[in-house]
VEXDO-497198 format. One record per residue (C-alpha): x, y, z. Coordinates in steps of 0.2 Angstrom, whole numbers. Layout:
BEGIN
{xx X, yy Y, zz Z}
...
This chain:
BEGIN
{xx 0, yy 0, zz -1}
{xx 7, yy 17, zz -5}
{xx 9, yy 29, zz 10}
{xx 12, yy 48, zz 9}
{xx 30, yy 44, zz 16}
{xx 33, yy 35, zz 0}
{xx 28, yy 49, zz -12}
{xx 44, yy 59, zz -10}
{xx 58, yy 45, zz -12}
{xx 46, yy 38, zz -27}
{xx 45, yy 54, zz -36}
{xx 63, yy 57, zz -34}
{xx 67, yy 40, zz -42}
{xx 53, yy 43, zz -55}
{xx 61, yy 60, zz -60}
{xx 79, yy 53, zz -61}
{xx 72, yy 39, zz -72}
{xx 63, yy 51, zz -83}
{xx 80, yy 61, zz -86}
{xx 90, yy 46, zz -89}
{xx 77, yy 39, zz -102}
{xx 77, yy 56, zz -110}
{xx 96, yy 57, zz -111}
{xx 97, yy 39, zz -118}
{xx 84, yy 43, zz -131}
{xx 91, yy 60, zz -137}
{xx 110, yy 57, zz -135}
{xx 114, yy 70, zz -148}
{xx 105, yy 84, zz -140}
{xx 112, yy 79, zz -123}
{xx 130, yy 79, zz -131}
{xx 126, yy 97, zz -138}
{xx 119, yy 103, zz -122}
{xx 134, yy 97, zz -111}
{xx 146, yy 105, zz -124}
{xx 137, yy 121, zz -122}
{xx 137, yy 120, zz -103}
{xx 156, yy 114, zz -103}
{xx 161, yy 128, zz -115}
{xx 152, yy 141, zz -104}
{xx 162, yy 134, zz -90}
{xx 178, yy 135, zz -98}
{xx 177, yy 151, zz -105}
{xx 168, yy 162, zz -92}
{xx 168, yy 152, zz -75}
{xx 185, yy 144, zz -74}
{xx 196, yy 159, zz -78}
{xx 185, yy 170, zz -68}
{xx 182, yy 160, zz -51}
{xx 198, yy 149, zz -50}
{xx 210, yy 163, zz -46}
{xx 199, yy 170, zz -33}
{xx 196, yy 153, zz -25}
{xx 214, yy 150, zz -23}
{xx 218, yy 168, zz -16}
{xx 204, yy 167, zz -4}
{xx 210, yy 151, zz 3}
{xx 228, yy 159, zz 5}
{xx 220, yy 175, zz 12}
{xx 211, yy 164, zz 26}
{xx 226, yy 153, zz 29}
{xx 236, yy 170, zz 32}
{xx 224, yy 175, zz 46}
{xx 218, yy 190, zz 35}
{xx 200, yy 187, zz 39}
{xx 203, yy 189, zz 57}
{xx 211, yy 205, zz 55}
{xx 198, yy 212, zz 45}
{xx 185, yy 205, zz 57}
{xx 193, yy 217, zz 71}
{xx 195, yy 233, zz 59}
{xx 178, yy 231, zz 50}
{xx 168, yy 227, zz 66}
{xx 162, yy 245, zz 69}
{xx 157, yy 245, zz 51}
{xx 148, yy 229, zz 48}
{xx 138, yy 228, zz 65}
{xx 129, yy 244, zz 63}
{xx 125, yy 242, zz 45}
{xx 121, yy 223, zz 43}
{xx 122, yy 217, zz 61}
{xx 136, yy 206, zz 55}
{xx 154, yy 203, zz 63}
{xx 168, yy 212, zz 53}
{xx 174, yy 195, zz 46}
{xx 159, yy 195, zz 35}
{xx 166, yy 210, zz 25}
{xx 179, yy 198, zz 16}
{xx 164, yy 187, zz 10}
{xx 155, yy 203, zz 5}
{xx 170, yy 209, zz -4}
{xx 175, yy 192, zz -13}
{xx 156, yy 188, zz -17}
{xx 154, yy 205, zz -26}
{xx 171, yy 204, zz -36}
{xx 170, yy 186, zz -40}
{xx 152, yy 181, zz -42}
{xx 143, yy 165, zz -36}
{xx 145, yy 153, zz -27}
{xx 160, yy 162, zz -19}
{xx 150, yy 169, zz -6}
{xx 142, yy 153, zz 0}
{xx 159, yy 144, zz 0}
{xx 167, yy 157, zz 11}
{xx 152, yy 160, zz 22}
{xx 151, yy 141, zz 26}
{xx 170, yy 142, zz 30}
{xx 168, yy 156, zz 42}
{xx 153, yy 147, zz 50}
{xx 163, yy 131, zz 52}
{xx 177, yy 141, zz 60}
{xx 164, yy 149, zz 72}
{xx 167, yy 166, zz 66}
{xx 149, yy 168, zz 63}
{xx 133, yy 161, zz 70}
{xx 120, yy 151, zz 60}
{xx 108, yy 164, zz 58}
{xx 123, yy 176, zz 53}
{xx 127, yy 164, zz 40}
{xx 110, yy 163, zz 33}
{xx 108, yy 182, zz 31}
{xx 126, yy 184, zz 24}
{xx 124, yy 170, zz 12}
{xx 108, yy 179, zz 5}
{xx 117, yy 196, zz -1}
{xx 134, yy 190, zz -4}
{xx 130, yy 180, zz -21}
{xx 131, yy 192, zz -34}
{xx 135, yy 191, zz -53}
{xx 153, yy 196, zz -55}
{xx 158, yy 212, zz -63}
{xx 167, yy 202, zz -77}
{xx 151, yy 194, zz -81}
{xx 140, yy 209, zz -80}
{xx 152, yy 221, zz -89}
{xx 160, yy 209, zz -101}
{xx 149, yy 194, zz -105}
{xx 133, yy 203, zz -103}
{xx 134, yy 221, zz -108}
{xx 149, yy 220, zz -120}
{xx 147, yy 202, zz -127}
{xx 127, yy 198, zz -127}
{xx 121, yy 217, zz -130}
{xx 136, yy 224, zz -139}
{xx 136, yy 240, zz -128}
{xx 149, yy 240, zz -113}
{xx 141, yy 256, zz -107}
{xx 126, yy 247, zz -102}
{xx 136, yy 237, zz -90}
{xx 138, yy 251, zz -78}
{xx 119, yy 252, zz -76}
{xx 117, yy 233, zz -73}
{xx 131, yy 232, zz -61}
{xx 124, yy 248, zz -51}
{xx 107, yy 240, zz -50}
{xx 113, yy 223, zz -44}
{xx 126, yy 229, zz -32}
{xx 113, yy 241, zz -24}
{xx 99, yy 230, zz -23}
{xx 111, yy 217, zz -14}
{xx 116, yy 230, zz -2}
{xx 99, yy 235, zz 2}
{xx 93, yy 217, zz 3}
{xx 108, yy 216, zz 17}
{xx 102, yy 230, zz 26}
{xx 84, yy 223, zz 27}
{xx 90, yy 207, zz 32}
{xx 98, yy 215, zz 48}
{xx 81, yy 214, zz 56}
{xx 81, yy 195, zz 53}
{xx 86, yy 186, zz 69}
{xx 96, yy 202, zz 74}
{xx 103, yy 194, zz 90}
{xx 121, yy 194, zz 91}
{xx 134, yy 190, zz 104}
{xx 143, yy 203, zz 113}
{xx 159, yy 207, zz 105}
{xx 173, yy 207, zz 119}
{xx 184, yy 222, zz 119}
{xx 200, yy 221, zz 128}
{xx 204, yy 234, zz 142}
{xx 217, yy 248, zz 141}
{xx 211, yy 256, zz 125}
{xx 220, yy 244, zz 113}
{xx 219, yy 251, zz 95}
{xx 209, yy 242, zz 82}
{xx 226, yy 239, zz 72}
{xx 235, yy 232, zz 87}
{xx 220, yy 220, zz 90}
{xx 218, yy 216, zz 72}
{xx 237, yy 211, zz 71}
{xx 236, yy 201, zz 87}
{xx 221, yy 191, zz 80}
{xx 229, yy 187, zz 64}
{xx 245, yy 182, zz 72}
{xx 235, yy 170, zz 84}
{xx 226, yy 164, zz 68}
{xx 244, yy 160, zz 60}
{xx 249, yy 152, zz 75}
{xx 234, yy 140, zz 76}
{xx 236, yy 135, zz 57}
{xx 254, yy 129, zz 58}
{xx 255, yy 124, zz 40}
{xx 270, yy 130, zz 31}
{xx 269, yy 142, zz 15}
{xx 272, yy 127, zz 3}
{xx 257, yy 116, zz 11}
{xx 246, yy 131, zz 12}
{xx 247, yy 135, zz -7}
{xx 246, yy 116, zz -11}
{xx 230, yy 115, zz 0}
{xx 223, yy 131, zz -8}
{xx 225, yy 124, zz -26}
{xx 219, yy 108, zz -22}
{xx 203, yy 113, zz -12}
{xx 200, yy 127, zz -26}
{xx 201, yy 114, zz -40}
{xx 189, yy 103, zz -31}
{xx 177, yy 118, zz -29}
{xx 177, yy 124, zz -47}
{xx 175, yy 106, zz -52}
{xx 159, yy 105, zz -42}
{xx 153, yy 122, zz -50}
{xx 157, yy 115, zz -68}
{xx 147, yy 99, zz -65}
{xx 132, yy 109, zz -59}
{xx 133, yy 121, zz -75}
{xx 135, yy 105, zz -86}
{xx 120, yy 96, zz -77}
{xx 108, yy 111, zz -78}
{xx 113, yy 114, zz -97}
{xx 108, yy 96, zz -100}
{xx 92, yy 97, zz -89}
{xx 86, yy 112, zz -98}
{xx 89, yy 104, zz -115}
{xx 79, yy 89, zz -110}
{xx 64, yy 99, zz -102}
{xx 64, yy 108, zz -118}
{xx 63, yy 92, zz -128}
{xx 49, yy 85, zz -116}
{xx 39, yy 101, zz -119}
{xx 41, yy 107, zz -101}
{xx 50, yy 123, zz -106}
{xx 35, yy 126, zz -119}
{xx 23, yy 123, zz -104}
{xx 31, yy 137, zz -93}
{xx 32, yy 148, zz -108}
{xx 12, yy 146, zz -111}
{xx 10, yy 150, zz -92}
{xx 21, yy 165, zz -92}
{xx 10, yy 172, zz -107}
{xx -6, yy 171, zz -96}
{xx 2, yy 180, zz -82}
{xx 12, yy 192, zz -90}
{xx 3, yy 196, zz -106}
{xx -8, yy 210, zz -97}
{xx 7, yy 219, zz -92}
{xx 14, yy 222, zz -110}
{xx 30, yy 211, zz -108}
{xx 35, yy 206, zz -126}
{xx 31, yy 186, zz -129}
{xx 49, yy 185, zz -136}
{xx 56, yy 186, zz -119}
{xx 46, yy 172, zz -112}
{xx 60, yy 159, zz -117}
{xx 73, yy 169, zz -108}
{xx 62, yy 169, zz -91}
{xx 61, yy 150, zz -93}
{xx 79, yy 148, zz -96}
{xx 84, yy 160, zz -84}
{xx 74, yy 151, zz -70}
{xx 87, yy 136, zz -72}
{xx 103, yy 145, zz -77}
{xx 109, yy 162, zz -77}
{xx 121, yy 163, zz -92}
{xx 108, yy 154, zz -104}
{xx 94, yy 166, zz -98}
{xx 104, yy 182, zz -100}
{xx 109, yy 176, zz -117}
{xx 90, yy 173, zz -122}
{xx 86, yy 190, zz -116}
{xx 99, yy 198, zz -128}
{xx 93, yy 188, zz -143}
{xx 75, yy 192, zz -140}
{xx 66, yy 203, zz -152}
{xx 60, yy 214, zz -140}
{xx 62, yy 233, zz -134}
{xx 79, yy 235, zz -127}
{xx 72, yy 242, zz -111}
{xx 63, yy 226, zz -107}
{xx 78, yy 215, zz -112}
{xx 89, yy 225, zz -100}
{xx 77, yy 224, zz -85}
{xx 74, yy 205, zz -88}
{xx 93, yy 202, zz -90}
{xx 95, yy 212, zz -73}
{xx 83, yy 201, zz -64}
{xx 89, yy 185, zz -70}
{xx 107, yy 190, zz -64}
{xx 100, yy 195, zz -48}
{xx 89, yy 177, zz -47}
{xx 105, yy 168, zz -52}
{xx 95, yy 152, zz -57}
{xx 92, yy 136, zz -49}
{xx 110, yy 130, zz -55}
{xx 117, yy 142, zz -42}
{xx 105, yy 137, zz -29}
{xx 111, yy 119, zz -32}
{xx 129, yy 124, zz -30}
{xx 125, yy 134, zz -14}
{xx 115, yy 119, zz -8}
{xx 130, yy 107, zz -10}
{xx 142, yy 119, zz -1}
{xx 131, yy 122, zz 14}
{xx 126, yy 104, zz 15}
{xx 128, yy 96, zz 33}
{xx 130, yy 113, zz 41}
{xx 113, yy 117, zz 47}
{xx 113, yy 133, zz 38}
{xx 95, yy 134, zz 30}
{xx 93, yy 140, zz 11}
{xx 74, yy 148, zz 14}
{xx 81, yy 166, zz 17}
{xx 92, yy 163, zz 1}
{xx 79, yy 157, zz -10}
{xx 66, yy 171, zz -5}
{xx 80, yy 184, zz -5}
{xx 85, yy 179, zz -23}
{xx 67, yy 184, zz -28}
{xx 68, yy 200, zz -18}
{xx 84, yy 205, zz -26}
{xx 77, yy 201, zz -45}
{xx 64, yy 212, zz -40}
{xx 74, yy 226, zz -33}
{xx 87, yy 224, zz -47}
{xx 74, yy 226, zz -61}
{xx 67, yy 242, zz -53}
{xx 83, yy 250, zz -50}
{xx 88, yy 246, zz -68}
{xx 72, yy 254, zz -74}
{xx 74, yy 269, zz -64}
{xx 93, yy 271, zz -69}
{xx 88, yy 269, zz -87}
{xx 75, yy 282, zz -86}
{xx 85, yy 295, zz -77}
{xx 100, yy 293, zz -86}
{xx 91, yy 293, zz -103}
{xx 103, yy 278, zz -108}
{xx 88, yy 268, zz -116}
{xx 71, yy 273, zz -121}
{xx 60, yy 268, zz -108}
{xx 43, yy 267, zz -116}
{xx 39, yy 258, zz -132}
{xx 24, yy 246, zz -133}
{xx 5, yy 246, zz -132}
{xx -5, yy 256, zz -120}
{xx -6, yy 240, zz -109}
{xx 13, yy 242, zz -105}
{xx 10, yy 257, zz -95}
{xx 5, yy 246, zz -81}
{xx 24, yy 240, zz -80}
{xx 36, yy 252, zz -89}
{xx 29, yy 270, zz -84}
{xx 29, yy 267, zz -66}
{xx 48, yy 267, zz -62}
{xx 47, yy 278, zz -46}
{xx 32, yy 267, zz -39}
{xx 42, yy 251, zz -43}
{xx 57, yy 257, zz -35}
{xx 50, yy 263, zz -20}
{xx 40, yy 246, zz -17}
{xx 54, yy 236, zz -21}
{xx 65, yy 246, zz -8}
{xx 50, yy 243, zz 5}
{xx 50, yy 225, zz 1}
{xx 68, yy 223, zz 5}
{xx 65, yy 232, zz 22}
{xx 51, yy 221, zz 27}
{xx 59, yy 206, zz 20}
{xx 65, yy 200, zz 38}
{xx 48, yy 201, zz 45}
{xx 40, yy 191, zz 30}
{xx 54, yy 177, zz 33}
{xx 49, yy 176, zz 52}
{xx 31, yy 174, zz 47}
{xx 35, yy 161, zz 34}
{xx 45, yy 152, zz 48}
{xx 31, yy 152, zz 60}
{xx 18, yy 147, zz 47}
{xx 28, yy 133, zz 41}
{xx 34, yy 127, zz 57}
{xx 52, yy 129, zz 52}
{xx 58, yy 141, zz 66}
{xx 75, yy 135, zz 73}
{xx 78, yy 133, zz 92}
{xx 86, yy 149, zz 98}
């Protein structure tokens, strides 16, 4: 007799069997999709992330995180209610792209430099598309206009920072920070913390470099595997008609807002993978304004591929991904609204072009911006309510 407890494992097995059967039935399509994913990883991800993975491992091994933790405590606590060490994750996440924010947040948590709730907040707003991807791959490569990259980067960075400020009210309890007596300066305390971390990590420089390279290669291979897998998964779902089904549903929901139908495939692709989604948005036969708004939202959302990567790096730590998943949606709304306002006020792109129904979405930049910022500020309250309703609230 089939019980409710059997449904989840059976559905998982059935889904894997369907995917495997489709891969065996359409091997040429799978090969093409795998090649596309592998090429994207080799051209964009590997050279962009591997050096940052290695240098971040070296910096943590050298105790720089402990130095920054002391120096930037007076900045990070008032703004984000996070310890100073989180500034290292914020910097690397904003300059390197996902999933380095998740990787470093997990390391800080395992080293007891941040609490579990702090890790959940930090991981939510430090996974940002890299400047190289936004300025180079998207604006210069896909749209052929490097100047647009500055607007996309501004919108994504500002929206993520606003999200982080809003999250400061989510489980804001933080342990007191001990301050040594005697008026010791920040620099001296930071230097002492760095030396103490180096004494604790007794690896010689050769071993430190070797471990950093080894760990970074393992991490980048995991990222590449996820990109390849989701590229194949997206092609299989397209063959099975799932993407077309999503496109039809999007037409019912978004057609009253005046969104160009040629952008629907970009939304369906961007749901799963950021690079494929932004590429489809750039290739769509739609007004440039709508293309840019959608590309900005897709980069903020990051895709289920990045979610899978984050889940793999946080597995077994107790760090919940509910704030991260909901935060991606809020970040996408914020990024789109700020992009709309920036395009309007800079005059870089004509904002309004379309039927009268498009006024509902494209002529309310101020309202969209205010609502998006307000949604970031109440995000923490919404998370707490969801926890209580779903019964997911952790023990304090």
